[in-house]
C-alpha positions as CSV (number, residue, x, y, z in Angstrom):
1,M,86.6,-64.8,-104.7
2,V,84.5,-62.1,-103.1
3,Q,81.6,-64.5,-102.4
4,G,84.1,-67.0,-100.9
5,F,85.5,-64.4,-98.6
6,T,82.0,-63.3,-97.6
7,R,81.1,-66.9,-96.7
8,R,84.2,-67.3,-94.6
9,W,83.6,-64.0,-92.9
10,L,80.0,-65.0,-92.0
11,A,81.0,-68.5,-90.9
12,S,83.7,-67.1,-88.6
13,G,81.3,-64.7,-87.0
14,I,78.6,-67.3,-86.4
15,A,81.2,-69.7,-85.0
16,A,82.3,-67.0,-82.5
17,I,78.8,-66.3,-81.4
18,T,78.1,-70.1,-81.0
19,L,81.2,-70.5,-79.0
20,L,80.2,-67.7,-76.6
21,A,76.6,-68.8,-76.3
22,T,77.4,-72.5,-75.7
23,N,80.6,-72.4,-73.7
24,G,79.7,-69.4,-71.8
25,L,82.5,-66.8,-71.7
26,A,82.1,-65.8,-68.0
27,L,81.1,-62.3,-66.9
28,V,83.9,-60.8,-64.9
29,K,83.1,-59.2,-61.6
30,F,85.4,-57.8,-58.9
31,D,85.4,-55.4,-55.9
32,D,82.3,-57.2,-54.4
33,G,80.5,-57.0,-57.7
34,H,80.7,-53.2,-58.0
35,D,82.9,-53.5,-61.1
36,Q,81.7,-55.6,-64.0
37,I,83.1,-56.5,-67.5
38,F,80.9,-57.7,-70.3
39,V,81.8,-59.0,-73.7
40,N,79.5,-58.9,-76.8
41,A,79.5,-60.1,-80.3
42,S,77.1,-60.0,-83.3
43,V,76.8,-61.0,-86.9
44,S,74.4,-59.6,-89.4
45,I,73.9,-60.4,-93.0
46,G,71.4,-58.8,-95.4
47,Y,70.6,-57.3,-98.7
48,D,70.0,-53.6,-99.5
49,S,68.5,-52.7,-102.9
50,N,70.0,-49.2,-102.9
51,I,73.2,-48.8,-100.9
52,F,73.9,-45.3,-102.2
53,A,70.4,-43.8,-101.5
54,R,69.9,-42.3,-105.0
55,K,68.0,-42.8,-108.2
56,D,69.3,-45.9,-110.0
57,G,71.5,-46.7,-107.1
58,G,72.7,-50.3,-107.0
59,G,72.0,-53.0,-104.4
60,D,74.4,-55.3,-102.6
61,T,74.7,-57.8,-99.8
62,L,76.4,-56.7,-96.6
63,T,77.9,-58.9,-93.8
64,T,78.8,-57.1,-90.6
65,T,80.7,-58.6,-87.7
66,S,81.0,-56.7,-84.4
67,F,82.9,-57.4,-81.2
68,G,82.9,-55.3,-78.1
69,I,83.8,-55.0,-74.4
70,E,81.9,-53.1,-71.8
71,Y,83.0,-51.9,-68.3
72,A,80.6,-50.8,-65.6
73,R,81.2,-49.5,-62.1
74,H,78.2,-48.6,-60.0
75,A,79.6,-47.7,-56.6
76,G,80.8,-44.6,-54.9
77,Y,80.0,-41.0,-55.8
78,I,80.3,-41.4,-59.6
79,A,79.1,-44.4,-61.6
80,V,81.1,-45.3,-64.7
81,N,79.9,-47.0,-68.0
82,A,82.5,-47.5,-70.8
83,S,82.6,-49.5,-74.0
84,I,84.6,-50.2,-77.1
85,V,83.0,-51.9,-80.1
86,W,84.6,-52.7,-83.5
87,S,82.4,-53.4,-86.5
88,L,83.8,-54.9,-89.7
89,G,81.6,-54.7,-92.9
90,Q,82.0,-56.7,-96.1
91,F,80.0,-55.9,-99.3
92,G,79.5,-58.6,-101.9
93,S,80.0,-56.5,-105.1
94,N,81.4,-53.2,-103.8
95,P,84.6,-54.0,-102.0
96,D,85.6,-50.3,-102.1
97,Q,82.8,-49.7,-99.6
98,N,84.1,-52.2,-97.0
99,F,84.6,-50.7,-93.6
100,S,86.3,-51.2,-90.3
101,N,84.6,-48.9,-87.7
102,P,85.4,-48.5,-84.0
103,T,83.1,-46.9,-81.5
104,L,84.1,-45.7,-78.0
105,N,81.8,-44.5,-75.3
106,L,82.4,-43.1,-71.8
107,E,79.6,-42.1,-69.3
108,L,80.1,-40.7,-65.8
109,I,76.9,-40.5,-63.8
110,K,76.1,-38.7,-60.5
111,S,72.7,-39.9,-59.3
112,T,73.0,-38.9,-55.6
113,G,73.0,-35.6,-53.8
114,R,71.1,-32.4,-54.6
115,T,72.7,-31.9,-58.0
116,T,72.6,-34.9,-60.3
117,G,73.7,-35.4,-63.9
118,S,76.1,-37.1,-66.3
119,F,79.1,-36.4,-68.5
120,T,79.3,-38.3,-71.8
121,V,82.0,-38.7,-74.5
122,N,81.6,-40.6,-77.7
123,A,83.8,-41.2,-80.8
124,A,82.7,-43.4,-83.7
125,R,83.6,-44.1,-87.2
126,Q,80.6,-44.5,-89.5
127,S,80.0,-45.7,-93.0
128,S,76.5,-45.0,-94.3
129,S,74.5,-43.6,-97.1
130,D,73.7,-39.9,-97.1
131,A,70.1,-39.2,-98.3
132,V,70.9,-35.5,-98.8
133,A,74.1,-35.9,-100.9
134,N,72.8,-39.2,-102.4
135,T,76.1,-41.0,-101.9
136,R,77.9,-43.1,-99.3
137,T,80.3,-41.4,-96.9
138,D,82.8,-42.4,-94.2
139,S,83.1,-40.1,-91.2
140,W,84.4,-39.8,-87.7
141,T,81.7,-38.5,-85.3
142,Y,82.8,-37.0,-81.9
143,T,80.3,-35.9,-79.3
144,T,80.5,-34.8,-75.7
145,G,77.9,-33.5,-73.3
146,L,77.3,-32.4,-69.7
147,N,73.8,-32.8,-68.4
148,W,72.6,-31.7,-64.9
149,K,69.5,-31.2,-62.8
150,Y,69.1,-29.1,-59.7
151,P,65.9,-28.9,-57.4
152,V,65.4,-25.3,-56.5
153,I,62.4,-25.5,-54.1
154,D,59.6,-27.9,-53.4
155,R,58.0,-28.2,-56.9
156,Y,60.5,-26.4,-59.1
157,S,63.8,-27.7,-60.5
158,L,66.2,-26.6,-63.1
159,A,67.9,-28.8,-65.7
160,G,70.3,-28.1,-68.6
161,D,73.1,-29.3,-70.7
162,F,76.2,-28.2,-72.6
163,N,77.2,-30.2,-75.7
164,Y,79.7,-30.3,-78.5
165,G,79.7,-32.3,-81.8
166,L,82.0,-32.8,-84.8
167,V,81.4,-34.8,-87.9
168,S,84.6,-35.2,-89.9
169,Y,84.3,-36.7,-93.3
170,Q,87.0,-39.0,-94.7
171,Q,87.9,-38.4,-98.4
172,A,84.6,-36.9,-99.0
173,P,83.7,-35.7,-102.5
174,P,83.6,-31.9,-103.2
175,G,80.6,-30.2,-101.7
176,I,80.5,-32.1,-98.5
177,Y,81.8,-30.3,-95.4
178,N,82.9,-31.2,-91.9
179,L,80.3,-30.0,-89.4
180,T,80.9,-28.6,-85.9
181,S,78.2,-27.7,-83.4
182,Y,78.1,-26.2,-79.9
183,G,74.9,-26.1,-77.8
184,A,73.4,-25.4,-74.5
185,S,69.9,-25.5,-72.9
186,L,68.1,-24.5,-69.8
187,D,64.7,-26.0,-68.7
188,L,62.4,-25.2,-65.8
189,F,60.4,-28.2,-64.4
190,Y,57.2,-27.7,-62.4
191,T,55.8,-30.7,-60.6
192,Y,52.1,-30.3,-61.5
193,T,51.1,-33.7,-60.0
194,S,53.0,-36.7,-58.7
195,E,52.8,-38.2,-62.2
196,R,53.3,-35.2,-64.4
197,D,55.8,-32.3,-64.9
198,L,55.3,-29.1,-66.9
199,I,58.4,-27.8,-68.7
200,A,59.5,-24.5,-70.1
201,G,62.9,-24.2,-71.8
202,Y,65.3,-22.4,-74.1
203,S,68.2,-23.9,-76.2
204,I,70.9,-22.4,-78.4
205,K,72.9,-24.2,-81.0
206,I,75.8,-22.9,-83.1
207,N,76.5,-24.7,-86.4
208,D,79.8,-24.3,-88.4
209,A,80.5,-25.9,-91.8
210,D,84.3,-26.1,-92.2
211,G,85.4,-24.9,-95.6
212,A,82.0,-23.3,-96.5
213,N,82.7,-20.2,-94.4
214,S,79.2,-20.2,-93.0
215,Q,77.7,-20.3,-89.6
216,S,74.1,-20.5,-88.3
217,I,72.7,-20.0,-84.8
218,D,69.4,-21.6,-83.6
219,H,67.3,-20.2,-80.8
220,N,64.5,-22.6,-79.7
221,F,61.8,-21.7,-77.1
222,T,59.6,-24.6,-76.0
223,V,57.0,-25.6,-73.5
224,G,55.8,-29.1,-72.7
225,M,54.9,-32.0,-70.4
226,S,56.7,-35.0,-69.1
227,G,55.4,-38.1,-67.4
228,K,51.7,-39.2,-67.8
229,I,50.5,-37.2,-70.8
230,T,47.1,-38.8,-70.7
231,S,45.5,-41.7,-68.9
232,K,47.1,-44.1,-71.5
233,L,50.1,-42.2,-72.8
234,N,53.4,-41.8,-71.0
235,G,56.5,-39.9,-72.2
236,T,57.6,-36.3,-73.1
237,V,55.9,-33.8,-75.4
238,R,57.4,-30.4,-76.2
239,A,56.5,-27.7,-78.8
240,G,57.6,-24.1,-79.4
241,Y,59.1,-21.7,-81.9
242,E,62.6,-21.8,-83.4
243,I,64.6,-19.1,-85.1
244,R,67.7,-19.7,-87.3
245,Q,70.1,-16.9,-88.1
246,E,72.7,-17.4,-90.9
247,S,75.9,-15.3,-90.7
248,A,77.0,-15.7,-94.4
249,T,73.7,-14.7,-96.0
250,G,72.3,-12.6,-93.3
251,Q,69.0,-14.6,-93.6
252,S,66.8,-15.4,-90.7
253,F,64.2,-18.2,-90.6
254,G,61.4,-18.9,-88.1
255,S,59.2,-21.9,-87.7
256,W,57.4,-24.0,-85.1
257,S,59.4,-26.7,-83.4
258,A,58.5,-29.9,-81.6
259,S,59.8,-33.1,-80.0
260,A,57.7,-35.9,-78.7
261,A,58.2,-39.5,-77.6
262,V,55.2,-41.3,-76.1
263,T,54.3,-44.9,-75.3
264,W,51.0,-46.6,-75.0
265,S,51.0,-50.0,-73.2
266,V,47.8,-51.5,-74.4
267,N,48.4,-54.6,-72.2
268,R,51.3,-56.7,-71.1
269,R,51.9,-57.9,-74.6
270,L,51.2,-55.0,-77.0
271,T,53.0,-51.7,-76.9
272,F,52.9,-48.7,-79.2
273,T,55.6,-46.0,-79.4
274,G,55.2,-42.7,-81.3
275,T,57.9,-40.1,-82.0
276,L,57.8,-36.7,-83.6
277,T,60.5,-34.1,-84.3
278,K,60.3,-30.7,-86.0
279,D,63.6,-28.8,-86.1
280,F,66.1,-26.8,-88.1
281,T,69.1,-29.0,-89.2
282,T,72.3,-28.5,-91.2
283,S,73.2,-31.0,-93.9
284,S,76.6,-32.4,-95.0
285,T,76.2,-30.1,-98.0
286,D,75.9,-27.0,-95.7
287,A,72.2,-26.5,-96.4
288,S,69.8,-25.2,-93.8
289,I,66.8,-27.6,-93.6
290,D,63.5,-27.3,-92.0
291,S,62.8,-31.0,-91.2
292,L,59.7,-32.8,-89.9
293,N,59.8,-36.5,-89.0
294,A,57.2,-38.8,-87.4
295,A,57.1,-42.5,-86.7
296,L,54.8,-45.1,-85.0
297,N,56.1,-48.4,-83.9
298,A,54.3,-51.5,-82.4
299,Q,55.7,-54.5,-80.5
300,Y,53.8,-57.6,-79.6
301,V,55.2,-60.2,-77.2
302,V,54.1,-63.6,-78.5
303,S,55.8,-65.7,-75.8
304,A,58.7,-65.6,-73.4
305,H,61.1,-66.0,-76.3
306,W,59.4,-64.5,-79.4
307,I,58.3,-61.0,-80.3
308,V,57.0,-59.4,-83.5
309,Y,57.3,-55.8,-84.4
310,S,56.4,-53.3,-87.1
311,G,56.5,-49.6,-87.7
312,I,55.7,-46.8,-90.2
313,G,57.2,-43.3,-90.6
314,G,57.4,-40.4,-92.8
315,G,58.6,-36.8,-93.1
316,E,59.6,-33.9,-95.2
317,S,62.7,-31.7,-95.6
318,K,62.5,-28.1,-96.9
319,F,65.9,-26.7,-98.1
320,L,66.1,-23.1,-97.1
321,S,69.6,-22.1,-98.2
322,G,72.7,-23.4,-99.9
323,T,73.1,-24.9,-103.4
324,D,69.8,-26.8,-103.0
325,T,67.7,-23.8,-102.0
326,G,64.0,-24.6,-102.9
327,R,64.6,-28.4,-102.9
328,Q,61.9,-30.4,-101.1
329,D,62.2,-34.1,-100.1
330,Y,59.5,-36.3,-98.8
331,Y,59.8,-39.9,-97.5
332,F,57.7,-42.8,-96.3
333,T,59.0,-45.9,-94.6
334,W,57.7,-49.1,-93.0
335,N,59.3,-52.1,-91.4
336,A,58.3,-55.5,-90.0
337,G,60.2,-58.2,-88.2
338,V,60.4,-61.0,-85.7
339,G,62.8,-61.3,-82.8
340,Y,63.9,-64.4,-80.7
341,N,65.5,-64.2,-77.3
342,L,66.8,-67.5,-76.1
343,N,68.0,-65.9,-72.9
344,E,69.9,-62.8,-71.7
345,H,73.0,-64.1,-73.6
346,F,71.6,-64.8,-77.1
347,K,69.2,-62.8,-79.4
348,A,68.3,-63.0,-83.0
349,S,66.1,-60.9,-85.3
350,L,65.0,-60.8,-88.9
351,T,63.8,-57.4,-90.2
352,Y,62.4,-56.2,-93.6
353,A,62.4,-52.5,-94.3
354,F,61.0,-50.4,-97.1
355,Y,61.9,-46.7,-97.8
356,E,60.7,-44.4,-100.6
357,S,61.9,-40.9,-101.3
358,W,60.2,-38.2,-103.5
359,S,61.9,-35.0,-104.4
360,N,62.0,-32.1,-106.9
361,R,65.7,-33.1,-107.2
362,S,65.9,-36.0,-109.7
363,A,68.6,-37.9,-107.9
364,S,66.6,-38.1,-104.7
365,N,63.7,-40.0,-106.3
366,Y,64.3,-43.6,-105.3
367,D,63.0,-46.5,-103.3
368,R,64.9,-48.9,-101.1
369,N,64.3,-52.5,-99.8
370,S,66.4,-54.3,-97.2
371,L,66.3,-57.6,-95.4
372,T,68.6,-58.2,-92.5
373,L,69.3,-61.2,-90.2
374,N,71.1,-60.4,-86.9
375,L,72.5,-62.7,-84.3
376,S,74.0,-61.3,-81.1
377,T,75.3,-62.5,-77.7
378,R,76.4,-60.7,-74.5
379,W,78.1,-62.1,-71.4
């Protein structure tokens, strides 16, 4: 019965995409083209060998169908981007993990005048595996942020943001807590050359775990560079020192911090992208974690319609407090895939991914293989 439902689910999704791609649901434009409405749909089907992200976790097939609508207005003083997407997931052998998840986004952008910036609001229901708690969770995630930039004098400008986030877990098992965060940052940019900016900044973040009666405050001081990092690398690189203070335990932790995202375009066909993050984070189990993550991805354009891609990554998580104090997790991952773009209205991809976790916590020693086919259309 479950397999039959899955087949009907997949067939309905593919039929919807085929209808859109062949019959051409028209893009709606009005007000002289300043206002636009897009519709999108996608179907993905795949297999995940460890859907719970834990030792001896079982595998399953997952079929996901998504439908969405986007609105964009790029005229006047404030530009508007908004979207609503609904994703429906069906597991083959674990129907209790099926999900129906909406995502709502709103972005207001001011790109003219002396002061520029944006205001964003996001609300999304998520169903995913939690590598720290080694189980699947359902949660509502709410985020909002205000970003701004102001040129002070010729070569100097200020930029900053205010942000809020809430992760609210639905029917979570004991030991998993809702997480609330408040943050702000201030950066000073100096135009060193026409292709390169130097950056110095400070950020503060307050983390609250509801029900755990604990709070932590992060202070992060960084310097960096944005634009052309070297003759071949473009992006942003920042490094500094971060301090975390915990109210419940009175403990204080300090460590180096970093964030980097750089791109190397070897030629018109081959591109490499590297990322690095080093930061204090708070887990769903209310643990303070010193985390390090790095990844390198490559994309090669075979032709006007075909691309191939691959990537590797790895990292470590050191648990500094909470019930898992002293725990250390390490992971390695790699992926490879092929993508096909018929035109701007239809795309397809097939991706294989491998993930392995090592830990001094028994349940966190596991590996994971997944293969996913995705079909999508946008009009």
